[in-house]
C-alpha positions in Angstrom: -9.8 31.0 -22.7 -13.0 28.8 -21.4 -14.9 29.1 -18.2 -14.2 26.1 -16.6 -15.4 25.1 -12.7 -12.2 24.2 -12.3 -8.1 25.7 -12.9 -5.8 23.5 -15.6 -4.1 23.1 -12.7 -6.6 20.6 -10.7 -7.6 19.0 -14.5 -3.6 18.2 -14.9 -3.1 16.8 -11.3 -6.4 14.9 -12.1 -4.8 13.3 -15.2 -1.2 12.7 -13.9 -2.9 10.7 -11.1 -4.7 8.7 -13.9 -1.6 8.8 -15.9 0.9 7.1 -13.6 -0.9 4.0 -13.7 -0.9 3.7 -16.7 1.9 1.7 -18.9 4.0 4.4 -20.6 3.4 2.1 -24.0 -0.7 2.5 -23.6 -2.8 4.5 -24.7 -5.8 6.3 -23.0 -9.4 7.1 -25.0 -12.1 8.3 -22.8 -15.0 8.8 -25.4 -17.8 10.7 -24.2 -21.8 9.8 -23.7 -23.5 9.4 -27.2 -26.2 11.6 -28.2 -30.1 9.8 -27.5 -33.2 10.0 -29.2 -36.3 10.8 -28.0 -38.6 10.7 -31.2 -37.7 11.3 -34.6 -35.5 14.3 -35.3 -35.3 15.2 -31.3 -33.0 14.3 -28.8 -32.9 14.4 -25.5 -30.5 17.5 -23.6 -26.9 15.9 -23.9 -25.1 15.6 -20.3 -21.3 14.8 -21.0 -19.5 11.9 -19.3 -18.3 11.8 -16.0 -15.1 10.9 -16.6 -14.5 13.4 -19.5 -16.2 16.0 -17.4 -13.8 15.0 -14.2 -10.6 15.1 -16.5 -10.7 18.3 -18.5 -14.1 19.4 -18.2 -15.1 18.9 -21.4 -18.7 19.0 -21.9 -19.8 19.2 -25.6 -21.0 15.4 -27.5 -18.9 13.5 -30.1 -15.9 14.1 -28.8 -12.9 12.1 -27.2 -10.1 12.6 -24.2 -6.9 11.0 -25.8 -3.3 10.2 -23.5 -0.3 9.2 -24.8 3.2 8.9 -24.3 5.8 10.7 -26.3 9.0 9.0 -25.1 10.2 11.8 -22.5 6.4 12.7 -21.4 2.6 11.8 -21.6 0.9 14.6 -24.4 -3.1 14.9 -23.7 -5.6 15.9 -26.2 -9.1 16.4 -27.3 -11.3 15.0 -30.4 -13.9 17.6 -30.7 -16.5 18.8 -33.5 -15.7 20.7 -35.7 -16.6 24.2 -36.9 -19.4 24.1 -39.2 -21.3 26.8 -40.2 -24.5 25.3 -41.8 -24.3 22.7 -38.1 -23.9 26.2 -35.9 -26.6 28.2 -37.8 -29.1 25.7 -36.2 -27.1 24.1 -32.9 -25.1 27.1 -31.9 -21.5 28.2 -32.1 -18.9 25.6 -31.4 -15.2 26.0 -29.8 -13.7 23.4 -32.8 -10.0 21.9 -32.3 -8.2 25.4 -32.2 -10.4 26.5 -29.3 -10.0 23.7 -27.1 -6.6 23.6 -27.4 -6.3 27.4 -26.3 -9.2 27.0 -23.7 -8.6 23.6 -21.8 -6.0 21.9 -20.2 -4.8 19.7 -23.0 -1.9 20.0 -24.6 -3.7 20.0 -28.6 -6.8 19.0 -30.3 -8.0 17.6 -33.3 -11.5 17.5 -35.4 -13.6 14.3 -34.6 -13.2 13.6 -37.9 -9.4 12.9 -37.5 -10.2 10.5 -34.7 -9.5 6.9 -37.2 -6.6 8.7 -38.7 -4.7 9.7 -35.5 -5.5 6.5 -33.5 -4.3 4.2 -36.3 -1.0 6.3 -36.8 0.1 5.2 -32.9 -1.4 2.1 -32.2 0.6 -1.3 -32.6 -0.7 -4.6 -32.7 0.9 -4.6 -28.9 -0.8 -1.0 -27.4 -2.9 -1.6 -24.7 -5.4 1.0 -24.6 -7.6 2.0 -21.9 -10.9 3.2 -22.8 -14.8 2.4 -21.9 -16.4 0.8 -25.0 -20.2 1.2 -25.8 -20.4 4.9 -26.3 -18.6 5.6 -29.1 -19.4 3.0 -32.2 -16.7 4.7 -34.1 -14.1 4.5 -32.0 -15.0 1.0 -30.6 -14.7 0.3 -34.5 -11.4 1.2 -34.7 -9.9 -0.4 -31.7 -11.9 -4.2 -32.9 -9.8 -7.0 -32.0 -7.0 -5.0 -29.8 -6.4 -5.3 -26.0 -8.2 -2.9 -24.3 -8.6 -2.3 -20.4 -10.9 -0.3 -18.6 -9.1 2.6 -17.0 -12.4 3.8 -14.4 -11.6 2.0 -11.6 -8.5 3.9 -11.5 -10.0 7.3 -11.9 -13.0 5.8 -9.4 -10.3 5.5 -6.8 -9.7 9.7 -7.2 -13.0 10.5 -7.7 -15.1 9.8 -4.7 -12.6 11.7 -2.5 -13.7 15.6 -3.3 -11.5 18.7 -3.5 -12.0 21.9 -1.7 -13.6 23.2 -4.9 -15.8 20.2 -5.8 -17.2 20.2 -2.4 -18.2 24.1 -2.5 -19.5 23.2 -6.2 -21.9 20.2 -4.3 -22.5 22.9 -0.9 -24.2 25.2 -3.9 -25.7 22.4 -5.0 -27.4 21.1 -2.1 -28.8 25.3 -1.1 -30.3 25.2 -4.4 -32.1 21.7 -3.8 -32.7 22.5 -0.1 -34.5 25.9 -1.5 -36.6 24.1 -3.7 -37.8 21.4 -1.8 -38.4 24.4 1.0 -40.5 26.1 -2.2 -42.5 22.5 -2.8 -43.4 22.6 1.4 -44.7 26.1 1.4 -46.9 25.8 -1.7 -48.4 22.5 -1.2 -52.0 22.4 -0.5 -54.6 19.3 -0.6 -55.1 18.5 -4.0 -52.1 19.7 -5.8 -51.1 17.5 -8.6 -47.7 15.6 -8.1 -46.8 17.1 -11.7 -47.6 20.8 -9.9 -44.7 20.0 -7.1 -42.6 18.6 -9.7 -42.5 21.6 -12.0 -42.5 23.8 -8.8 -39.1 22.0 -7.6 -37.6 21.9 -11.8 -38.5 25.5 -11.6 -36.6 26.4 -9.2 -33.7 24.6 -10.7 -33.8 26.2 -13.8 -34.2 29.3 -12.6 -31.1 29.0 -10.1 -28.9 28.1 -13.6 -28.9 24.2 -12.7 -31.0 21.1 -14.0 -31.9 18.6 -11.6 -29.5 15.1 -11.2 -32.6 12.7 -11.6 -36.0 12.8 -12.7 -37.5 14.3 -9.5 -39.9 11.6 -7.7 -43.3 13.3 -6.5 -45.2 10.4 -4.9 -48.0 11.4 -2.7 -50.1 8.8 0.0 -49.5 5.2 -1.7 -47.4 6.5 -4.8 -44.9 7.4 -2.3 -44.3 3.5 -0.8 -42.8 2.9 -4.9 -39.3 3.7 -3.9 -38.6 4.9 -8.0 -42.2 6.3 -8.8 -41.8 8.0 -11.5 -45.5 8.9 -13.4 -45.6 11.8 -11.1 -49.8 12.6 -12.6 -51.6 11.9 -9.6 -54.1 14.2 -7.5 -52.5 14.3 -3.6 -55.6 14.1 -1.5 -56.0 15.8 2.1 -54.7 13.5 5.0 -52.1 11.9 2.4 -48.1 12.3 3.1 -45.9 13.3 -0.2 -42.8 11.9 -0.5 -40.5 14.4 -2.9 -36.9 13.0 -3.5 -35.3 15.6 -6.5 -31.6 16.6 -6.7 -30.1 18.9 -9.1 -26.3 19.3 -10.6 -24.4 22.5 -10.4 -20.8 22.0 -12.9 -22.1 18.5 -13.3 -22.3 17.6 -9.1 -25.0 16.4 -7.7 -27.5 16.9 -4.8 -30.0 14.6 -3.7 -32.8 15.2 -1.1 -35.7 13.5 0.0 -38.4 15.1 2.3 -41.9 13.7 3.4 -44.7 15.8 4.2 -48.8 16.0 5.1 -50.5 18.0 2.5 -52.8 19.5 4.6 -50.1 20.3 7.1 -50.7 18.1 10.0 -49.5 14.7 10.7 -52.3 12.0 11.7 -51.0 10.0 14.4 -50.1 6.9 12.7 -48.0 9.3 10.1 -46.2 11.0 12.5 -45.0 7.5 14.3 -43.3 6.4 11.3 -41.9 9.7 10.8 -40.1 9.8 13.8 -38.8 6.7 13.8 -37.8 7.2 10.1 -35.7 10.2 11.4 -34.5 8.5 14.6 -33.1 6.7 12.1 -31.6 9.2 9.8 -29.7 11.0 12.8 -28.0 7.5 14.1 -27.2 6.8 10.6 -25.6 10.6 9.8 -24.1 10.1 13.1 -22.1 6.6 12.0 -21.2 8.1 8.8 -17.3 9.2 10.8 -14.1 9.0 8.8 -12.2 5.4 9.6 -15.5 3.5 9.8 -16.4 1.3 6.9 -19.5 1.9 4.7 -21.7 -0.6 6.4 -21.5 1.5 9.7 -24.6 4.0 8.6 -26.8 1.1 7.6 -26.5 -1.1 11.0 -27.1 2.2 13.2 -30.1 3.1 10.6 -31.5 -0.6 10.3 -30.9 -0.9 14.0 -33.5 2.0 15.4 -35.5 0.6 12.1 -36.0 -3.0 13.7 -36.4 -1.5 17.5 -38.6 1.1 16.6 -40.7 -1.7 14.3 -41.0 -3.8 17.0 -42.1 -1.1 19.5 -45.2 -0.2 16.7 -45.9 -4.0 17.4 -45.5 -4.0 13.5 -42.7 -6.7 14.1 -43.3 -9.3 17.4 -39.6 -10.7 17.9 -36.3 -10.1 19.3 -34.3 -7.3 17.3 -31.9 -9.6 16.4 -34.1 -12.2 14.8 -35.5 -8.2 13.1 -32.6 -7.4 11.8 -31.7 -11.4 10.6 -30.0 -14.7 11.6 -25.8 -13.8 12.6 -26.7 -9.9 11.8 -27.1 -10.2 8.2 -29.3 -7.5 8.0 -32.1 -9.8 5.6 -34.7 -10.0 9.0 -38.3 -9.6 8.5 -37.5 -5.3 9.0 -36.6 -5.3 5.1 -40.1 -6.3 4.0 -40.9 -2.2 5.5 -37.1 -1.1 4.9 -36.5 -2.2 1.2 -33.0 -0.5 0.1 -29.8 0.5 1.4 -29.0 3.9 3.3 -27.5 5.7 1.0 -24.5 5.5 -1.9 -21.7 8.0 -2.8 -22.5 11.4 -4.2 -20.7 13.4 -6.7 -20.3 13.9 -10.3 -23.1 10.9 -10.7 -26.2 10.8 -8.2 -24.8 7.1 -7.5 -21.6 8.2 -7.5 -18.1 6.3 -8.4 -16.0 4.2 -5.5 -18.3 1.1 -4.4 -20.2 1.1 -1.0 -23.3 -1.0 -1.9 -25.4 -3.3 -0.1 -24.0 -6.3 0.1 -20.0 -5.3 -0.3 -17.4 -7.5 1.6 -15.5 -6.6 4.7 -18.5 -4.0 5.1 -17.3 -2.0 2.3 -14.5 0.5 2.0 -13.9 2.8 4.8 -15.1 6.0 4.9 -12.3 9.0 4.3 -12.4 13.0 4.3 -13.8 14.0 1.3 -16.4 11.7 0.8 -19.4 12.7 0.1 -22.3 10.4 0.8 -26.0 10.2 1.3 -28.1 9.2 4.4 -31.8 8.0 3.6 -33.3 5.2 5.7 -37.6 4.7 5.0 -40.6 3.0 5.7 -42.9 1.8 3.5 -46.7 0.4 3.9 -47.8 0.0 0.2 -51.5 -1.1 0.7 -51.2 -2.6 -2.5 -48.5 -5.2 -1.5 -50.0 -8.9 -1.5 -46.8 -10.6 -0.5 -46.8 -9.4 3.0 -49.6 -7.9 5.8 -49.7 -4.5 6.0 -50.8 -3.0 9.2 -54.1 -1.4 8.7 -53.3 1.8 10.9 -50.0 2.4 8.7 -51.3 1.4 5.3 -50.7 3.5 2.6 -47.9 5.6 4.5 -44.5 5.8 2.5 -41.7 7.9 4.7 -38.6 8.3 3.5 -35.9 11.7 4.7 -32.7 11.9 3.0 -29.5 13.9 3.2 -25.7 14.7 1.7 -23.6 14.4 4.1 -19.4 15.3 3.8 -17.0 13.4 5.3 -14.6 15.1 7.8 -11.8 14.5 10.2 -14.4 16.4 12.7 -17.3 14.7 11.9 -19.9 14.3 9.3 -21.0 17.8 7.9 -24.4 17.5 6.6 -24.7 20.0 3.2 -28.4 19.9 3.4 -28.9 21.3 7.1 -30.8 23.5 6.1 -33.7 21.8 4.5 -36.3 21.4 7.3 -37.0 18.2 8.6 -38.5 18.4 12.1 -42.2 17.7 12.3 -43.2 21.2 13.8 -40.8 23.1 11.3 -42.3 21.1 8.6 -46.3 21.8 9.9 -45.4 25.4 10.0 -44.2 25.3 6.5 -46.7 23.7 5.0 -48.5 26.3 2.2 -47.6 29.0 3.9 -47.1 30.8 0.6 -50.6 30.7 -0.3 
């Protein structure tokens, strides 16, 4: 029996919720992600498609989940890699169709080599296929010219509400990422390389039997002002801040934490001013994560704090209303220093499904118990910016603070609450492991 993160009953309920909205003459085909070549005959580490993980927990490559109606009920199946001694000698033992049919929450399983034959026996010119195109070229070829629909919107409406077991996995992921950030803070010193901090964090992920959920961002000094900085190849000088945005996956479920700290253990006065403002905004954003509130509530909360703070620090010379933007459009001059949204949904994908993006109409979806999201305001004063005037006092400072938040009827629960972010806590931790 396969060791899966959820019971077969939970997987079957997920499948049933999808199939309730599929016509009985339809056919569901969910392929996994393709293997990606890094160079020559070396592949990138494989990560299964999140929809396949969600519906049945299957994590191996070259596979397709299928559901069809036999006239009485829905029948589910997996197409998987067949047993192959030669391939298994090199790459490891495969489950095969027989193992998949007994250990996974499906009614039957077939070799992926039989995909073409089995599908062609089922489909007619009138069959509506519910599939994700562009992931499996062989499947796309079989379905060419047929009517297809995308089932992801149906699944997404359920994926964004986490079950008790999903929250447990996300709490575990958050705990590992929290410990990794603490270890990195403790190990930091002036002259440390960005890559060394990355190694500390991602080494802890691997040691904890998890893997990174996205390549870690480790930006020292001016690099902290680049939102998705990824080089991680510079030495961090005495007096610089370092911004670390890193998270891991447990059974596919992601965490996502950002912390910013001084490598020498002491914030300068300008750094402290910006950090305290961002922290105040983040706390306001978390407080706005109330069940029943619209998605943009947290962005409005963080933006109001940041706009007022930029005025108080004399970075902006205008009213709060003018700083935020005409008519409250949140595109005013404060956006020169806070260029991204306040957060995103979190789950099987780091930027998880279900909407909730900057620019959503009507304030975006309403927050419901069971949703997990991030709150991550920031301020960035890149000295390299040529499009705006950067105050000399704050030049080169980039600060972002990010936590993972579960929506409940009793208020927001911060899954990453044990990751320090108060100034005195951070200053006490920096370099303490040396």
